[in-house]
mmCIF file of the N, C-alpha and C atoms, coordinates in Angstrom:
data_MODEL
# 
_entry.id   MODEL 
# 
loop_
_atom_site.group_PDB 
_atom_site.id 
_atom_site.type_symbol 
_atom_site.label_atom_id 
_atom_site.label_alt_id 
_atom_site.label_comp_id 
_atom_site.label_asym_id 
_atom_site.label_entity_id 
_atom_site.label_seq_id 
_atom_site.pdbx_PDB_ins_code 
_atom_site.Cartn_x 
_atom_site.Cartn_y 
_atom_site.Cartn_z 
_atom_site.occupancy 
_atom_site.B_iso_or_equiv 
_atom_site.pdbx_formal_charge 
_atom_site.auth_seq_id 
_atom_site.auth_comp_id 
_atom_site.auth_asym_id 
_atom_site.auth_atom_id 
_atom_site.pdbx_PDB_model_num 
ATOM 1   N N  . MET A 1 1  ? 136.009 -42.708 -73.606 1.00 0.00 ? 1  MET A N  1 
ATOM 2   C CA . MET A 1 1  ? 135.501 -43.192 -74.874 1.00 0.00 ? 1  MET A CA 1 
ATOM 3   C C  . MET A 1 1  ? 134.203 -42.476 -75.217 1.00 0.00 ? 1  MET A C  1 
ATOM 4   N N  . SER A 1 2  ? 133.444 -42.060 -74.226 1.00 0.00 ? 2  SER A N  1 
ATOM 5   C CA . SER A 1 2  ? 132.200 -41.348 -74.514 1.00 0.00 ? 2  SER A CA 1 
ATOM 6   C C  . SER A 1 2  ? 132.494 -39.994 -75.158 1.00 0.00 ? 2  SER A C  1 
ATOM 7   N N  . ASP A 1 3  ? 133.652 -39.394 -74.824 1.00 0.00 ? 3  ASP A N  1 
ATOM 8   C CA . ASP A 1 3  ? 134.032 -38.131 -75.470 1.00 0.00 ? 3  ASP A CA 1 
ATOM 9   C C  . ASP A 1 3  ? 134.242 -38.332 -76.960 1.00 0.00 ? 3  ASP A C  1 
ATOM 10  N N  . LEU A 1 4  ? 134.870 -39.442 -77.312 1.00 0.00 ? 4  LEU A N  1 
ATOM 11  C CA . LEU A 1 4  ? 135.107 -39.744 -78.723 1.00 0.00 ? 4  LEU A CA 1 
ATOM 12  C C  . LEU A 1 4  ? 133.789 -39.954 -79.455 1.00 0.00 ? 4  LEU A C  1 
ATOM 13  N N  . ALA A 1 5  ? 132.878 -40.691 -78.849 1.00 0.00 ? 5  ALA A N  1 
ATOM 14  C CA . ALA A 1 5  ? 131.571 -40.933 -79.470 1.00 0.00 ? 5  ALA A CA 1 
ATOM 15  C C  . ALA A 1 5  ? 130.808 -39.627 -79.644 1.00 0.00 ? 5  ALA A C  1 
ATOM 16  N N  . THR A 1 6  ? 130.883 -38.747 -78.659 1.00 0.00 ? 6  THR A N  1 
ATOM 17  C CA . THR A 1 6  ? 130.214 -37.445 -78.749 1.00 0.00 ? 6  THR A CA 1 
ATOM 18  C C  . THR A 1 6  ? 130.798 -36.610 -79.875 1.00 0.00 ? 6  THR A C  1 
ATOM 19  N N  . ALA A 1 7  ? 132.121 -36.600 -79.981 1.00 0.00 ? 7  ALA A N  1 
ATOM 20  C CA . ALA A 1 7  ? 132.773 -35.825 -81.046 1.00 0.00 ? 7  ALA A CA 1 
ATOM 21  C C  . ALA A 1 7  ? 132.377 -36.343 -82.426 1.00 0.00 ? 7  ALA A C  1 
ATOM 22  N N  . ILE A 1 8  ? 132.334 -37.659 -82.567 1.00 0.00 ? 8  ILE A N  1 
ATOM 23  C CA . ILE A 1 8  ? 131.939 -38.251 -83.854 1.00 0.00 ? 8  ILE A CA 1 
ATOM 24  C C  . ILE A 1 8  ? 130.487 -37.904 -84.168 1.00 0.00 ? 8  ILE A C  1 
ATOM 25  N N  . ASP A 1 9  ? 129.617 -38.015 -83.168 1.00 0.00 ? 9  ASP A N  1 
ATOM 26  C CA . ASP A 1 9  ? 128.202 -37.683 -83.369 1.00 0.00 ? 9  ASP A CA 1 
ATOM 27  C C  . ASP A 1 9  ? 128.027 -36.217 -83.762 1.00 0.00 ? 9  ASP A C  1 
ATOM 28  N N  . ASN A 1 10 ? 128.783 -35.335 -83.112 1.00 0.00 ? 10 ASN A N  1 
ATOM 29  C CA . ASN A 1 10 ? 128.692 -33.908 -83.441 1.00 0.00 ? 10 ASN A CA 1 
ATOM 30  C C  . ASN A 1 10 ? 129.123 -33.634 -84.868 1.00 0.00 ? 10 ASN A C  1 
ATOM 31  N N  . LEU A 1 11 ? 130.193 -34.272 -85.293 1.00 0.00 ? 11 LEU A N  1 
ATOM 32  C CA . LEU A 1 11 ? 130.647 -34.077 -86.678 1.00 0.00 ? 11 LEU A CA 1 
ATOM 33  C C  . LEU A 1 11 ? 129.640 -34.652 -87.672 1.00 0.00 ? 11 LEU A C  1 
ATOM 34  N N  . ALA A 1 12 ? 129.053 -35.783 -87.343 1.00 0.00 ? 12 ALA A N  1 
ATOM 35  C CA . ALA A 1 12 ? 128.107 -36.429 -88.254 1.00 0.00 ? 12 ALA A CA 1 
ATOM 36  C C  . ALA A 1 12 ? 126.818 -35.625 -88.391 1.00 0.00 ? 12 ALA A C  1 
ATOM 37  N N  . ALA A 1 13 ? 126.424 -34.901 -87.345 1.00 0.00 ? 13 ALA A N  1 
ATOM 38  C CA . ALA A 1 13 ? 125.158 -34.169 -87.354 1.00 0.00 ? 13 ALA A CA 1 
ATOM 39  C C  . ALA A 1 13 ? 125.251 -32.825 -88.069 1.00 0.00 ? 13 ALA A C  1 
ATOM 40  N N  . GLU A 1 14 ? 126.453 -32.354 -88.317 1.00 0.00 ? 14 GLU A N  1 
ATOM 41  C CA . GLU A 1 14 ? 126.617 -31.024 -88.918 1.00 0.00 ? 14 GLU A CA 1 
ATOM 42  C C  . GLU A 1 14 ? 126.820 -31.127 -90.423 1.00 0.00 ? 14 GLU A C  1 
ATOM 43  N N  . ASP A 1 15 ? 126.345 -30.109 -91.115 1.00 0.00 ? 15 ASP A N  1 
ATOM 44  C CA . ASP A 1 15 ? 126.583 -29.996 -92.552 1.00 0.00 ? 15 ASP A CA 1 
ATOM 45  C C  . ASP A 1 15 ? 127.861 -29.194 -92.727 1.00 0.00 ? 15 ASP A C  1 
ATOM 46  N N  . PRO A 1 16 ? 128.936 -29.811 -93.190 1.00 0.00 ? 16 PRO A N  1 
ATOM 47  C CA . PRO A 1 16 ? 130.223 -29.120 -93.286 1.00 0.00 ? 16 PRO A CA 1 
ATOM 48  C C  . PRO A 1 16 ? 130.185 -27.870 -94.164 1.00 0.00 ? 16 PRO A C  1 
ATOM 49  N N  . SER A 1 17 ? 129.292 -27.841 -95.134 1.00 0.00 ? 17 SER A N  1 
ATOM 50  C CA . SER A 1 17 ? 129.244 -26.679 -96.020 1.00 0.00 ? 17 SER A CA 1 
ATOM 51  C C  . SER A 1 17 ? 128.732 -25.431 -95.298 1.00 0.00 ? 17 SER A C  1 
ATOM 52  N N  . GLU A 1 18 ? 128.084 -25.617 -94.142 1.00 0.00 ? 18 GLU A N  1 
ATOM 53  C CA . GLU A 1 18 ? 127.550 -24.480 -93.391 1.00 0.00 ? 18 GLU A CA 1 
ATOM 54  C C  . GLU A 1 18 ? 128.522 -23.975 -92.320 1.00 0.00 ? 18 GLU A C  1 
ATOM 55  N N  . LEU A 1 19 ? 129.615 -24.664 -92.114 1.00 0.00 ? 19 LEU A N  1 
ATOM 56  C CA . LEU A 1 19 ? 130.552 -24.297 -91.056 1.00 0.00 ? 19 LEU A CA 1 
ATOM 57  C C  . LEU A 1 19 ? 131.776 -23.582 -91.624 1.00 0.00 ? 19 LEU A C  1 
ATOM 58  N N  . PRO A 1 20 ? 132.297 -22.638 -90.867 1.00 0.00 ? 20 PRO A N  1 
ATOM 59  C CA . PRO A 1 20 ? 133.552 -22.006 -91.286 1.00 0.00 ? 20 PRO A CA 1 
ATOM 60  C C  . PRO A 1 20 ? 134.687 -23.035 -91.272 1.00 0.00 ? 20 PRO A C  1 
ATOM 61  N N  . LEU A 1 21 ? 135.652 -22.864 -92.140 1.00 0.00 ? 21 LEU A N  1 
ATOM 62  C CA . LEU A 1 21 ? 136.762 -23.802 -92.250 1.00 0.00 ? 21 LEU A CA 1 
ATOM 63  C C  . LEU A 1 21 ? 137.517 -23.944 -90.924 1.00 0.00 ? 21 LEU A C  1 
ATOM 64  N N  . GLY A 1 22 ? 137.663 -22.833 -90.183 1.00 0.00 ? 22 GLY A N  1 
ATOM 65  C CA . GLY A 1 22 ? 138.356 -22.881 -88.895 1.00 0.00 ? 22 GLY A CA 1 
ATOM 66  C C  . GLY A 1 22 ? 137.659 -23.789 -87.899 1.00 0.00 ? 22 GLY A C  1 
ATOM 67  N N  . THR A 1 23 ? 136.331 -23.789 -87.892 1.00 0.00 ? 23 THR A N  1 
ATOM 68  C CA . THR A 1 23 ? 135.557 -24.636 -86.989 1.00 0.00 ? 23 THR A CA 1 
ATOM 69  C C  . THR A 1 23 ? 135.727 -26.106 -87.360 1.00 0.00 ? 23 THR A C  1 
ATOM 70  N N  . ILE A 1 24 ? 135.689 -26.389 -88.631 1.00 0.00 ? 24 ILE A N  1 
ATOM 71  C CA . ILE A 1 24 ? 135.874 -27.772 -89.087 1.00 0.00 ? 24 ILE A CA 1 
ATOM 72  C C  . ILE A 1 24 ? 137.280 -28.252 -88.724 1.00 0.00 ? 24 ILE A C  1 
ATOM 73  N N  . THR A 1 25 ? 138.252 -27.396 -88.947 1.00 0.00 ? 25 THR A N  1 
ATOM 74  C CA . THR A 1 25 ? 139.630 -27.748 -88.633 1.00 0.00 ? 25 THR A CA 1 
ATOM 75  C C  . THR A 1 25 ? 139.792 -28.022 -87.141 1.00 0.00 ? 25 THR A C  1 
ATOM 76  N N  . GLU A 1 26 ? 139.225 -27.173 -86.314 1.00 0.00 ? 26 GLU A N  1 
ATOM 77  C CA . GLU A 1 26 ? 139.305 -27.343 -84.863 1.00 0.00 ? 26 GLU A CA 1 
ATOM 78  C C  . GLU A 1 26 ? 138.648 -28.653 -84.420 1.00 0.00 ? 26 GLU A C  1 
ATOM 79  N N  . GLN A 1 27 ? 137.483 -28.954 -84.973 1.00 0.00 ? 27 GLN A N  1 
ATOM 80  C CA . GLN A 1 27 ? 136.788 -30.194 -84.615 1.00 0.00 ? 27 GLN A CA 1 
ATOM 81  C C  . GLN A 1 27 ? 137.568 -31.417 -85.086 1.00 0.00 ? 27 GLN A C  1 
ATOM 82  N N  . LEU A 1 28 ? 138.140 -31.330 -86.262 1.00 0.00 ? 28 LEU A N  1 
ATOM 83  C CA . LEU A 1 28 ? 138.909 -32.455 -86.788 1.00 0.00 ? 28 LEU A CA 1 
ATOM 84  C C  . LEU A 1 28 ? 140.154 -32.702 -85.941 1.00 0.00 ? 28 LEU A C  1 
ATOM 85  N N  . MET A 1 29 ? 140.816 -31.640 -85.528 1.00 0.00 ? 29 MET A N  1 
ATOM 86  C CA . MET A 1 29 ? 142.001 -31.789 -84.670 1.00 0.00 ? 29 MET A CA 1 
ATOM 87  C C  . MET A 1 29 ? 141.614 -32.384 -83.316 1.00 0.00 ? 29 MET A C  1 
ATOM 88  N N  . ASP A 1 30 ? 140.498 -31.937 -82.759 1.00 0.00 ? 30 ASP A N  1 
ATOM 89  C CA . ASP A 1 30 ? 140.028 -32.474 -81.489 1.00 0.00 ? 30 ASP A CA 1 
ATOM 90  C C  . ASP A 1 30 ? 139.727 -33.966 -81.616 1.00 0.00 ? 30 ASP A C  1 
ATOM 91  N N  . LEU A 1 31 ? 139.067 -34.338 -82.688 1.00 0.00 ? 31 LEU A N  1 
ATOM 92  C CA . LEU A 1 31 ? 138.749 -35.741 -82.936 1.00 0.00 ? 31 LEU A CA 1 
ATOM 93  C C  . LEU A 1 31 ? 140.029 -36.561 -83.093 1.00 0.00 ? 31 LEU A C  1 
ATOM 94  N N  . HIS A 1 32 ? 140.999 -36.012 -83.810 1.00 0.00 ? 32 HIS A N  1 
ATOM 95  C CA . HIS A 1 32 ? 142.283 -36.694 -84.007 1.00 0.00 ? 32 HIS A CA 1 
ATOM 96  C C  . HIS A 1 32 ? 142.955 -36.988 -82.665 1.00 0.00 ? 32 HIS A C  1 
ATOM 97  N N  . TRP A 1 33 ? 143.020 -35.992 -81.784 1.00 0.00 ? 33 TRP A N  1 
ATOM 98  C CA . TRP A 1 33 ? 143.686 -36.174 -80.491 1.00 0.00 ? 33 TRP A CA 1 
ATOM 99  C C  . TRP A 1 33 ? 142.917 -37.148 -79.608 1.00 0.00 ? 33 TRP A C  1 
ATOM 100 N N  . GLN A 1 34 ? 141.599 -37.119 -79.665 1.00 0.00 ? 34 GLN A N  1 
ATOM 101 C CA . GLN A 1 34 ? 140.821 -38.076 -78.879 1.00 0.00 ? 34 GLN A CA 1 
ATOM 102 C C  . GLN A 1 34 ? 141.063 -39.506 -79.371 1.00 0.00 ? 34 GLN A C  1 
ATOM 103 N N  . MET A 1 35 ? 141.147 -39.663 -80.677 1.00 0.00 ? 35 MET A N  1 
ATOM 104 C CA . MET A 1 35 ? 141.426 -40.995 -81.226 1.00 0.00 ? 35 MET A CA 1 
ATOM 105 C C  . MET A 1 35 ? 142.830 -41.451 -80.842 1.00 0.00 ? 35 MET A C  1 
ATOM 106 N N  . ALA A 1 36 ? 143.797 -40.538 -80.857 1.00 0.00 ? 36 ALA A N  1 
ATOM 107 C CA . ALA A 1 36 ? 145.167 -40.883 -80.471 1.00 0.00 ? 36 ALA A CA 1 
ATOM 108 C C  . ALA A 1 36 ? 145.220 -41.316 -79.004 1.00 0.00 ? 36 ALA A C  1 
ATOM 109 N N  . ARG A 1 37 ? 144.497 -40.599 -78.136 1.00 0.00 ? 37 ARG A N  1 
ATOM 110 C CA . ARG A 1 37 ? 144.458 -40.987 -76.722 1.00 0.00 ? 37 ARG A CA 1 
ATOM 111 C C  . ARG A 1 37 ? 143.817 -42.360 -76.546 1.00 0.00 ? 37 ARG A C  1 
ATOM 112 N N  . LEU A 1 38 ? 142.753 -42.619 -77.295 1.00 0.00 ? 38 LEU A N  1 
ATOM 113 C CA . LEU A 1 38 ? 142.084 -43.915 -77.215 1.00 0.00 ? 38 LEU A CA 1 
ATOM 114 C C  . LEU A 1 38 ? 143.018 -45.034 -77.684 1.00 0.00 ? 38 LEU A C  1 
ATOM 115 N N  . GLN A 1 39 ? 143.738 -44.809 -78.776 1.00 0.00 ? 39 GLN A N  1 
ATOM 116 C CA . GLN A 1 39 ? 144.679 -45.816 -79.262 1.00 0.00 ? 39 GLN A CA 1 
ATOM 117 C C  . GLN A 1 39 ? 145.775 -46.081 -78.233 1.00 0.00 ? 39 GLN A C  1 
ATOM 118 N N  . ALA A 1 40 ? 146.244 -45.034 -77.560 1.00 0.00 ? 40 ALA A N  1 
ATOM 119 C CA . ALA A 1 40 ? 147.274 -45.208 -76.529 1.00 0.00 ? 40 ALA A CA 1 
ATOM 120 C C  . ALA A 1 40 ? 146.731 -46.018 -75.353 1.00 0.00 ? 40 ALA A C  1 
ATOM 121 N N  . GLN A 1 41 ? 145.492 -45.753 -74.968 1.00 0.00 ? 41 GLN A N  1 
ATOM 122 C CA . GLN A 1 41 ? 144.883 -46.516 -73.874 1.00 0.00 ? 41 GLN A CA 1 
ATOM 123 C C  . GLN A 1 41 ? 144.745 -47.985 -74.252 1.00 0.00 ? 41 GLN A C  1 
ATOM 124 N N  . ILE A 1 42 ? 144.304 -48.235 -75.468 1.00 0.00 ? 42 ILE A N  1 
ATOM 125 C CA . ILE A 1 42 ? 144.151 -49.616 -75.935 1.00 0.00 ? 42 ILE A CA 1 
ATOM 126 C C  . ILE A 1 42 ? 145.504 -50.316 -75.961 1.00 0.00 ? 42 ILE A C  1 
ATOM 127 N N  . ALA A 1 43 ? 146.518 -49.619 -76.448 1.00 0.00 ? 43 ALA A N  1 
ATOM 128 C CA . ALA A 1 43 ? 147.856 -50.213 -76.520 1.00 0.00 ? 43 ALA A CA 1 
ATOM 129 C C  . ALA A 1 43 ? 148.380 -50.547 -75.124 1.00 0.00 ? 43 ALA A C  1 
ATOM 130 N N  . ARG A 1 44 ? 148.194 -49.636 -74.174 1.00 0.00 ? 44 ARG A N  1 
ATOM 131 C CA . ARG A 1 44 ? 148.652 -49.903 -72.804 1.00 0.00 ? 44 ARG A CA 1 
ATOM 132 C C  . ARG A 1 44 ? 147.917 -51.092 -72.212 1.00 0.00 ? 44 ARG A C  1 
ATOM 133 N N  . ARG A 1 45 ? 146.620 -51.136 -72.377 1.00 0.00 ? 45 ARG A N  1 
ATOM 134 C CA . ARG A 1 45 ? 145.838 -52.232 -71.799 1.00 0.00 ? 45 ARG A CA 1 
ATOM 135 C C  . ARG A 1 45 ? 146.157 -53.558 -72.469 1.00 0.00 ? 45 ARG A C  1 
ATOM 136 N N  . THR A 1 46 ? 146.339 -53.547 -73.764 1.00 0.00 ? 46 THR A N  1 
ATOM 137 C CA . THR A 1 46 ? 146.667 -54.770 -74.497 1.00 0.00 ? 46 THR A CA 1 
ATOM 138 C C  . THR A 1 46 ? 148.034 -55.264 -74.079 1.00 0.00 ? 46 THR A C  1 
ATOM 139 N N  . HIS A 1 47 ? 148.991 -54.360 -73.952 1.00 0.00 ? 47 HIS A N  1 
ATOM 140 C CA . HIS A 1 47 ? 150.343 -54.743 -73.556 1.00 0.00 ? 47 HIS A CA 1 
ATOM 141 C C  . HIS A 1 47 ? 150.338 -55.353 -72.156 1.00 0.00 ? 47 HIS A C  1 
ATOM 142 N N  . LEU A 1 48 ? 149.585 -54.767 -71.245 1.00 0.00 ? 48 LEU A N  1 
ATOM 143 C CA . LEU A 1 48 ? 149.522 -55.297 -69.888 1.00 0.00 ? 48 LEU A CA 1 
ATOM 144 C C  . LEU A 1 48 ? 148.922 -56.693 -69.870 1.00 0.00 ? 48 LEU A C  1 
ATOM 145 N N  . ARG A 1 49 ? 147.891 -56.888 -70.652 1.00 0.00 ? 49 ARG A N  1 
ATOM 146 C CA . ARG A 1 49 ? 147.248 -58.195 -70.690 1.00 0.00 ? 49 ARG A CA 1 
ATOM 147 C C  . ARG A 1 49 ? 148.166 -59.245 -71.304 1.00 0.00 ? 49 ARG A C  1 
ATOM 148 N N  . THR A 1 50 ? 148.801 -58.920 -72.418 1.00 0.00 ? 50 THR A N  1 
ATOM 149 C CA . THR A 1 50 ? 149.642 -59.905 -73.094 1.00 0.00 ? 50 THR A CA 1 
ATOM 150 C C  . THR A 1 50 ? 150.917 -60.162 -72.296 1.00 0.00 ? 50 THR A C  1 
ATOM 151 N N  . ALA A 1 51 ? 151.470 -59.132 -71.663 1.00 0.00 ? 51 ALA A N  1 
ATOM 152 C CA . ALA A 1 51 ? 152.685 -59.323 -70.877 1.00 0.00 ? 51 ALA A CA 1 
ATOM 153 C C  . ALA A 1 51 ? 152.402 -60.167 -69.642 1.00 0.00 ? 51 ALA A C  1 
ATOM 154 N N  . ALA A 1 52 ? 151.262 -59.986 -69.029 1.00 0.00 ? 52 ALA A N  1 
ATOM 155 C CA . ALA A 1 52 ? 150.915 -60.752 -67.828 1.00 0.00 ? 52 ALA A CA 1 
ATOM 156 C C  . ALA A 1 52 ? 150.594 -62.204 -68.163 1.00 0.00 ? 52 ALA A C  1 
ATOM 157 N N  . SER A 1 53 ? 150.079 -62.444 -69.352 1.00 0.00 ? 53 SER A N  1 
ATOM 158 C CA . SER A 1 53 ? 149.685 -63.806 -69.702 1.00 0.00 ? 53 SER A CA 1 
ATOM 159 C C  . SER A 1 53 ? 150.845 -64.618 -70.277 1.00 0.00 ? 53 SER A C  1 
ATOM 160 N N  . ARG A 1 54 ? 151.926 -63.948 -70.665 1.00 0.00 ? 54 ARG A N  1 
ATOM 161 C CA . ARG A 1 54 ? 153.077 -64.650 -71.229 1.00 0.00 ? 54 ARG A CA 1 
ATOM 162 C C  . ARG A 1 54 ? 153.924 -65.279 -70.135 1.00 0.00 ? 54 ARG A C  1 
ATOM 163 N N  . VAL A 1 55 ? 154.364 -66.485 -70.375 1.00 0.00 ? 55 VAL A N  1 
ATOM 164 C CA . VAL A 1 55 ? 155.290 -67.135 -69.458 1.00 0.00 ? 55 VAL A CA 1 
ATOM 165 C C  . VAL A 1 55 ? 156.667 -67.030 -70.077 1.00 0.00 ? 55 VAL A C  1 
ATOM 166 N N  . ARG A 1 56 ? 157.597 -66.502 -69.322 1.00 0.00 ? 56 ARG A N  1 
ATOM 167 C CA . ARG A 1 56 ? 158.956 -66.353 -69.859 1.00 0.00 ? 56 ARG A CA 1 
ATOM 168 C C  . ARG A 1 56 ? 159.707 -67.662 -69.732 1.00 0.00 ? 56 ARG A C  1 
ATOM 169 N N  . LYS A 1 57 ? 160.331 -68.055 -70.809 1.00 0.00 ? 57 LYS A N  1 
ATOM 170 C CA . LYS A 1 57 ? 161.129 -69.280 -70.807 1.00 0.00 ? 57 LYS A CA 1 
ATOM 171 C C  . LYS A 1 57 ? 162.583 -68.891 -70.585 1.00 0.00 ? 57 LYS A C  1 
ATOM 172 N N  . PRO A 1 58 ? 163.329 -69.753 -69.898 1.00 0.00 ? 58 PRO A N  1 
ATOM 173 C CA . PRO A 1 58 ? 164.745 -69.438 -69.703 1.00 0.00 ? 58 PRO A CA 1 
ATOM 174 C C  . PRO A 1 58 ? 165.471 -69.471 -71.040 1.00 0.00 ? 58 PRO A C  1 
ATOM 175 N N  . PRO A 1 59 ? 166.524 -68.667 -71.192 1.00 0.00 ? 59 PRO A N  1 
ATOM 176 C CA . PRO A 1 59 ? 167.255 -68.662 -72.461 1.00 0.00 ? 59 PRO A CA 1 
ATOM 177 C C  . PRO A 1 59 ? 167.920 -70.022 -72.709 1.00 0.00 ? 59 PRO A C  1 
ATOM 178 N N  . VAL A 1 60 ? 168.011 -70.367 -73.965 1.00 0.00 ? 60 VAL A N  1 
ATOM 179 C CA . VAL A 1 60 ? 168.614 -71.632 -74.362 1.00 0.00 ? 60 VAL A CA 1 
ATOM 180 C C  . VAL A 1 60 ? 170.102 -71.382 -74.588 1.00 0.00 ? 60 VAL A C  1 
ATOM 181 N N  . ALA A 1 61 ? 170.922 -72.238 -74.008 1.00 0.00 ? 61 ALA A N  1 
ATOM 182 C CA . ALA A 1 61 ? 172.373 -72.111 -74.191 1.00 0.00 ? 61 ALA A CA 1 
ATOM 183 C C  . ALA A 1 61 ? 172.731 -72.537 -75.609 1.00 0.00 ? 61 ALA A C  1 
ATOM 184 N N  . VAL A 1 62 ? 173.579 -71.754 -76.241 1.00 0.00 ? 62 VAL A N  1 
ATOM 185 C CA . VAL A 1 62 ? 173.993 -72.048 -77.609 1.00 0.00 ? 62 VAL A CA 1 
ATOM 186 C C  . VAL A 1 62 ? 175.445 -72.500 -77.574 1.00 0.00 ? 62 VAL A C  1 
ATOM 187 N N  . ASN A 1 63 ? 175.719 -73.618 -78.216 1.00 0.00 ? 63 ASN A N  1 
ATOM 188 C CA . ASN A 1 63 ? 177.081 -74.149 -78.268 1.00 0.00 ? 63 ASN A CA 1 
ATOM 189 C C  . ASN A 1 63 ? 177.801 -73.498 -79.432 1.00 0.00 ? 63 ASN A C  1 
ATOM 190 N N  . THR A 1 64 ? 178.796 -72.673 -79.139 1.00 0.00 ? 64 THR A N  1 
ATOM 191 C CA . THR A 1 64 ? 179.522 -71.961 -80.197 1.00 0.00 ? 64 THR A CA 1 
ATOM 192 C C  . THR A 1 64 ? 180.908 -72.539 -80.426 1.00 0.00 ? 64 THR A C  1 
ATOM 193 N N  . THR A 1 65 ? 181.212 -73.719 -79.864 1.00 0.00 ? 65 THR A N  1 
ATOM 194 C CA . THR A 1 65 ? 182.551 -74.289 -79.991 1.00 0.00 ? 65 THR A CA 1 
ATOM 195 C C  . THR A 1 65 ? 182.691 -75.216 -81.187 1.00 0.00 ? 65 THR A C  1 
ATOM 196 N N  . ASN A 1 66 ? 181.669 -75.354 -82.006 1.00 0.00 ? 66 ASN A N  1 
ATOM 197 C CA . ASN A 1 66 ? 181.737 -76.276 -83.157 1.00 0.00 ? 66 ASN A CA 1 
ATOM 198 C C  . ASN A 1 66 ? 182.655 -75.761 -84.200 1.00 0.00 ? 66 ASN A C  1 
# 
């Protein structure tokens, strides 16, 4: 997560008009991938927490002979 904060800080400190388009594009792509990795980590951790806290109930028998 500190990598993401560093990338955001670096982008915020620079004046985009002074940077070549290729540099901006590269930084934006790097930021995008870091955010995607962070979202994946959050999703994995959230899923583990919610799955562990859920109690599974046995399936309910359905009467289909009516």
